[in-house]
Structure formats: structure tokens, C-alpha cells
C-alpha positions, 0 to 999 in steps of 0.5 A: 284383571290387566288387559293384555296385548300381544305383539305379533312381529314379521318381517313385513309388519307389526300388529297389535292384538288385545286379548279379553279373557279367550278372545283375541281382537285386532287393534292396531297394525304398523309397517316395519319402517320409520313410520311405523316405529314412530307411529307405535312410539305413539300408540305406547304413549296412549297405553303406558304401563300396559302388559305386552307380550312379543311373538316373533315369526321370522325366517332368520332363526338359527338353532344349535344343540350343545351340552353343558354339565348338569348344574342348577342356579347361579352356576348353570346361569353363568355356563349358559350365558357363556355359551351364548356369547361363544355362538352369538355376537348380539345376546340381547335376544338369544335363548338356551331351551332344555332338552333333558339330561343325558344319561351316561358315564358323565351326566350332562344337560342337553340345550337347544341355543336359539337366537336370530340371525338379525336381532338388529331388527327388533331394537327399535321396537324393544327400545320403544316398549322400555321408553314407554314404561310398559310391562314386557311379559317375554319376547317369544317365537312361534317355534317356542310356542309349537310344543304346546299347540302340537299337545292340544292338537293330537296329545304327547306325541314321541316326534311330530312335525307342526305345519302351520300357515301364518301371515308370514308364511308356512311355519314348520316345527320339529317336536321330540318328546314334547321339545323343540328341536328345530324349525324353519318358515317359509314364504308362501307368496300368495299362493293359491289353495290348491298350490298352497296344498302341494307347496305344503306337502313338498316342504314337509317331504324336504324337512323330513329328508333333512331330519333323516340326514342329521340322524334325528329321525329313527331309522325304524321305519315308523311313520313321521307324524305331521300335524297340519293346520289348514286356513278356513275352508281348506281342509278338503284341499288339504286332505287331498293333497296331503296323502300319508305313506310309509315315511309320513302320516298327515293329520290336518286340522282346520283352524277353527277347530284348531282355536277351539282345542287351544281355547280361543273362542273368538278371533279376527276373521282374516287372520291365520294360524298365528292366532293360535300361538298368540293366544298360547303365548298369553295363557301358558307362556313357556318358561324359555324366552328371549328377553332378558331380565333387565327388560322384564323388570317392569313386568316382575315388579307388577308381579311381585306387587300382585303376590304381595296384593294377593297375599294381603287379600288372602291374610284379610280374608283370613282375619275376616273369617277368624273374626266371624268365627270369634263372633259366633263364639261370642253370640253363643257364649251370650246365649249360654250366659243368658241361659245360665242366668234363667236357670239361676233365677229359676232356682232362686225362686224355687229355693225361695218358695221351697224355704217359705213351707218351712216351719218357723224356727227361732234359729237362723238358717246358718245355725241350722247349717252348722248344726247339721254339719256337726251332726255329720261330724259326728257321725262319721265319727261314730263307731261301727263293727263293719269294718272289724268284721270285715277284718275277722272275715278276711282272717278266717278265709285263712284258717277254714278250721276254726268255728266261731260261736259268738262275738261280743262288740262293744265300746270300752276300755283296755284297762279294765280290771279282770278277775285272778282267775282270768288273769291266770288262764290268760296267755300275756301278749305285749300291748300297750294299754291306754286309758281311752276308749275303743272298740272291743271284739270278743270272739268265741269260737272253738279249733276243728280239725285237731285232736283234743289231747293235742295240746300243743298243735291247738294252742300254736293253732290259736296263737297263728290266728291271734297273730293274723288279727293283730297284723293289721296296725289298726287293730291289736289283741288285748286278751287271748284265753286258750283251751287249756289252763297252762298258766304256773299257778295250776296243777298238772295231775297224771289224768289230764285229758282223761275227761274228754267230752268229745267237743272240740277245744274252746278259745277267746280272743279280745281284739281293740281298735282305736277309735276314729 
């Protein structure tokens, strides 16, 4: 990870700090004159290409609220640049801080335009950074970092004042809903601790009165919370001098405690609250800053290189992970192959041991296999009465009045000769006879639930039963013998039905099914 160097720029001097993880160490100090600029150039020559953050703590700051139409992208940047050019002559160090959207009939965005009244004092220092090819992350001011400090000292507040004693003087920043609204810097001129505490009290009251005249503070009487960062060992004096009243509520935090809250573990002993802002600039830099995109080109290219390198490392890690998964799968497949090969060898050994116990035959194993296959085919083509009986059973479910006496199943041909008497008693049915073997099922039974003398009803029932048996395309009715002799060769006398025995009328049906 690149070492970050933080530049603290004040009216009197320029200090360079080196940040390593969560510690700040003083590295160099340069006076604000030509000699200091030359010395600074020599310092940059020894650290060419380094990463720098600039934090300015100057009294000559200008803040102006403005509104622009709610825009996005390039149009918004164009409008902001136009407003900055209208407000300031030198826009090299000018920024616009968004204060949110105004919810009225016309949706506008509120902006806080910020710059320095004397931006020329930065020019030689920024030129030296550009000539040395450094990576400039940004140019920030202490007020820009005040909202982040307020959030770590007291959480998110609706309105508060952040007051800190810096090396440049007494810094006061007014925060409204987490956004900077106003800031000022007053020199302390080496005041004694007691005088410094009283000075903080008087200047805070003056600033609150000024904000009230601007109608920035509400008039509901709610006291304004003042977050004060006292120097080392001065908390007791500050708390004694800074007594809360109906307008101001003071919350005093000593510098070491404040450093712990922002995550700064180590800082120079002779430093003041500026170390808090420097640490926040390197850790969580705000989105808005003063440097233009052209001045930050080296930093942006460095970020792009890091992103590409990170993407490459991530891709390499993903490829390595995928290769590891594939390698594990290969090892698993190899293990399965070994297991299958062992099982195959064991099966072959068992088969060989079993075949050795077979009796010696006069033919080969292949001939035996062919014989078994042919036997299975013959068995599959062998006739069985099971299917025909199942068909008969299904039809009998529809005719409960029929009772079977006996069934005769055989393999035969449908063109077998019949006696003349049988031919005369058989009701002719259209059925093609083929000279081939078929399954023949002779069904002998009787018809119950009908009067013996009702010839027509009995005949119709037997015929319907025969039609039901022949409704399946696999079967056909070869012969049907009705209970009565209705052939034209018979003699019909007047005493038909006189000799009734009381038995149910009997019938005979021969059903044929083609062999498979």
C-alpha cells in the first residue's frame, strides 16, 4: 500500500506528515517564502511520484449560498463551473458543496460555493507538486472535513458548531444536517490557557449571534450544541470557562480523546487539532475538494492502475480457485476409475471361478448363449390362456346374469369340420376363416334371471354377450350355439316349451385369438 503524505498548509508555514496505517509522523517543515518553496521542491525531488493530500487552514475563505436547477452529469458540472466563474476571478481553487434539494414548486439544488480570497498563495506549491509528478489526491480545507469530525465526536446532529484549536488559530465551523454552512478562523496569538478558554467562549457567542442575524439558526429557543476540542491537559480549564446557557450547549473533548474517536492512534506531541483533520482527509476524504481534474490526473491514473491490478488479482484468484476445483474433481474421478477397475477385475475373477465349476460341454459358451436366447423367444411366443381368461372375466363383469359351467381352452384351427346338426343349430356370424393355428376358448354356460319361455330375450342376451367378447380386435367369435334350435331345417310344433325342466337355458360360444 502506498505511503500517504499529508500537507498542512497555513499562512505561516507548510508542514508535511507521513501517515502509516493509523499513525501520523512529522516529516518536514517549510516556511511560506521563496526559500521554503525551493526547499519544498528539493523534498519532492526525493519523493517523486508520491501520494499527497493537501489540507488548507487559512483565514481568507469565502462561502456563498446559491441555487441551480436540479441537473445531473455534464450539464450540472457546466452550470456549476459557470456559477463559480461568476463568483470568483480565479477558479483554480474553487468548489461547490451540495446542500440538498429545495422542495418547492421548482425543484432546485442548493449549493455552497467556497474558495479562498487569495488563491495565488497556493500557486507555487501546487506547481511544485505538478512538476515533481506527484499523485495529488485532492486539496481540502479544514471546514470541508468538519462534518466528518462532528459525526465522530457527537454523532449526527441537526445543527452544531465544531470549535477546535489548530496550529493556525481558532477554527469554527457551523454544520447543518451534516453539511457545512459557514466557517471562520481567528488567530490566537499564543494566548495563555485561561485566556484561550475565554476567547473560545466570546468568539463562539459572536458567531452564534452572527448566524442568528442571517436567520440560519431557528428561533424556537433550542440551544445550539458546540463541540469543542481542547488542547492536551486543558479540558478542566475549558469546562470551567465554557458554561452552557439557554443559547449554547458546550461539549468539551480533549485532543487525545478526540484522536481516539477518529481512529488516530499516534500523532506528534506538539501537534494540535489539525491532526484530526489530516487523518480524516486521508481516511475518508470528502467528495468535494478544490483541485481540478487536470491537477489530479496522476492520482486518477494511479487509481485506475490499482483497479486494473485488483481486477487482475481477483481474476487470477478466481482462475486458481476454479483450477483447484477442477483438480479436486480430477482426483475424485481418478479415484472412481480405480474403484471401477478393481470391481471389474474382481467381477472377472468371480466369473472365471464360476465358469470353471461348469460341467464340460461339447459346445462353446457362445452356442449356449444363442440356445438360451432362442429358448426365451420360444417361451415368449408360447400361447397361454391367461390373457383370454382376463378378457372373458372383464366381459362377465358386464353380464352378471350369465353363469359359466365349463371352459375348454386349446390350440387349433378355425376351419375344423362340423357335423350337419351342429351347423344347422349354429347362428351364422360373418367371420373370415384362415387356415392357421389360433387359441380357441369354448365357453359353456347358462342364462339366469330370464324366463325359459322368453326365447327372444334369451337370444338377445346371448348375442350381446358374444358381441362384447368380439369387441376387442384381438379376439373374434368363431361359433355361437343358442339355447334353442332356430334353424330353418327344424320343425316348429305347437307344444314348444311344454316340456320345461326348470333349468336355465344353456349356450355355447367359441372365441378365437391369433397366436403371437
